[in-house]
N, C-alpha and C positions, 0 to 999 in steps of 0.2 A: 440580490436585487439591489440596485443603487438608489440613492434618495430620490433621484429625479424619476425614476420608474414606479417608485412606491407612492409618489404623490400625484401621479398622472390620473386624470379623470377616467373612471371606469364607465365605458360606453357599450350599450348592446344595441343591434340592429334588428329591426322587425320588417321583413318585406317578403312577399310570396314569390318574387321573380329571383331565381337563384343566382342567375348571372349578375343582375344589378346588385344584389345583395353583396355579392363577393367583390365587386367593384368598389362599392362603398367601403368595405372592410380594408381593402387594399390601400385606399386612400387615406384612411384614418388611422391605420395600425401604428404609423410613425409617430403620431402625436398623442394617442390615447391607448389606454388598455382596453382591448375588446374582449369583453368578458362572457358574451353570449350572442346567439343570433336564432331567430325562429321565422317560421313561414305561415302560421296559422294562429287562431285565436287561443285554443286550448295550450299550443306548444309555447306560445309567447308568454301566457300567464305563469305557466310552470316555469319558464326559464327566468322570468324576472323574480319570481318568489324565491328560486334558488340562488340566483347571483346577485340580487340587489344592486343592479347598475345605478350609477349617480345620473346618468342621462340615457334615455332610450329614443333612439331614432324610429320613428313610427309611421309606418305607411297607413293610409286611410282605409283603403280597400284590401283587407286581409280576409281569407276565407275561414269558415268553421265557426264554432259557437253558436250564438243565437242570431248571427248575421249583422251584428253591430259593428264589425270591423274593428278600426283603431280605436274608437271611442269605447268599444266594449272591453277592449284589452285594458285600456287605461283604467276604467272603472273597477274592473274585476281584480286587477293587479295592485291596486292602491293600498288595499288592506295588508297585503303581504310586503309591500315595500313602500312605505309611506313618504320616504325621502327622496324617492326617485323623480326626477324631472323629465318631461316628455316633450320632444320636439318633432312636430309631424313633418315628414318628408314625402311628398306626393307629387304624382304627375298631374293630379287634379287641382284646379283653382276655382272650382265651383262654390259658391256661397254655402250651400248645404253642408259640403263636405267639410270646409273650414269651420263652419259653425258647430258641427257635431264634435269634433275633438276639443275646439275651445271650450265648449260647454262642459265637456267632460273634465276640463282641468289642464289641458296642454298649455305649455309655456310659450309656445311660439309655433309657426307654420310656415315652411319655405317649400318651393316647388323644386322638382328634380331638374330644372334648368340651372341650378345654382352651381357655381365652380367649386372645385375642391376646397380651395382657399377660404371661401366664403362660408362654406359648410363647416369647415374646422373652426372658424371664428365664431359662427352661429352657436355651435356646441358650447364653446367656452363662456359666451355671454349668457346662454340659458343656465348654465351651471352656476354663473355669479348672481343670478336672480333677475336677470333682465329678459323682458318679452321681445322675441324676435320674429318678424314677419317680412315676407318677400314685399317689396314696395307695392307692387300692383294689388296686394291684398289689403293694404291698409284701410281703404275705404270700407271694406266689408268689415273689418275688425271694429273700425270706429263707430259704425253704424249700429254694431252689436252692442258695444258699450253704452250707446246712447239709447238702446232698447228700440231703435227704429227697424224692427225686423220685417215689417209689412211686406212680404212677398219676395224678400231677398234671401230667404231660407236660413236665416240666422236665428231671429228671435233673441230675447235677452240671454246674456251670458251670466248665469247664476246670480249670485247676491252682488257680484261685482258691479252690474249695470242698474242695481235698483235706485240709485241716486241720479241716474242719468237725467240730463235736461235741467238741471239746477241753475240757479241764477249766476251769472258771470260776476265774480268777485274782482272787480278791476284792481283793487288795492294789491291783490296777489300777483297779478300780471305785471303791474307796474314796478314790481320788485326787481324784474329782470331788465337787463339792458336790452337793446335791439338785437344785438347778435345772439344773446341768450335766448331770445324769443325765437329767432330763426332756427337755432339749433334744436330747441324744445320741440317746435312743431314738426320737424323732420324726424326727430326720434320717435315722437307720438306716432307718427304715420308708420312706423316700422322700418326706417331706413338703419342699416349698420352704420357703425361709426366711420368706416371706410367710404360709405355711400354719402353720408354727411359731409366728409371732408371734401370728396370730389365735387359735390354739389356746391358748396360754399368756398372752394379754393383755399382751404386751410389745412393744417396738419391733422392727423388722427389725434395725436397728443393735445392739440388745442381744442379739439372736440370733446375729449375726455374731461379736460379741464372745465370746459363750459358746462358740460352735463352735471359734474360734481358740484359746480356753483348753483346751477338751476335747483338740483335736489335739496342742497343745503337751504337755499333761499325760500323754497316752498314748503320745507320741512317734510319731504318725502323720502322714502328709503331706497327705492329702487325704480328701474325702469317701467316696470308693470304699473306701479302707482302713478308714475307720471303720465303714462298713456291714458289712464282712467282719469286723472285730474284734467287733461286736455280734452277728453272726450265729453266729460261732464259739461264743459264750458263751450263746447262746439267751436274751439278755436284752433284745431289742427288741420 
């Protein structure tokens, strides 16, 4: 095994549709090490415990277990593989489905309309500690962080949302340039770097530079913290 292969991200795929699962694996195998796959709750928990993947692509509606689907898999497998990061990949964009896996601790949620290239990018981003969401889900996610669950199926997202709705600290926002604020808002809404670049007509490299500057100026560690920071202030 060469050095490139040994350092590739170890990915597992959980989905109860065999043909879809096979298609995803075929799309990813040139970019990642596929270390496992499973189709139901008990099999997924056992597979994750055995292989300890770095990233799990997790469908929301998976049969078996106690009926909790993807969220149940996440919660039950966490003690066996605490460093594994979960990225939900589902046909559903229903708020209650998004909320269930986010509350359980998923790092992101994308729908099955995503392109292969964007899925590969999303896996790399969650592995690096960023939160990744399909743009159309961003409103749900921000509402969750704000604790504005009333009727949208979300509710609060763990302890992360406990400080939601706090006062806007303008002095922090004022540290950012106008362009940095534009980038920050799009990133907080769940846009990928590629989508931000297309929206603002700038290069992906420039987006990366702006995000790094935003995190440094706001003294934040990663994209997840930035999303929460923006949601707390209702500015995304």
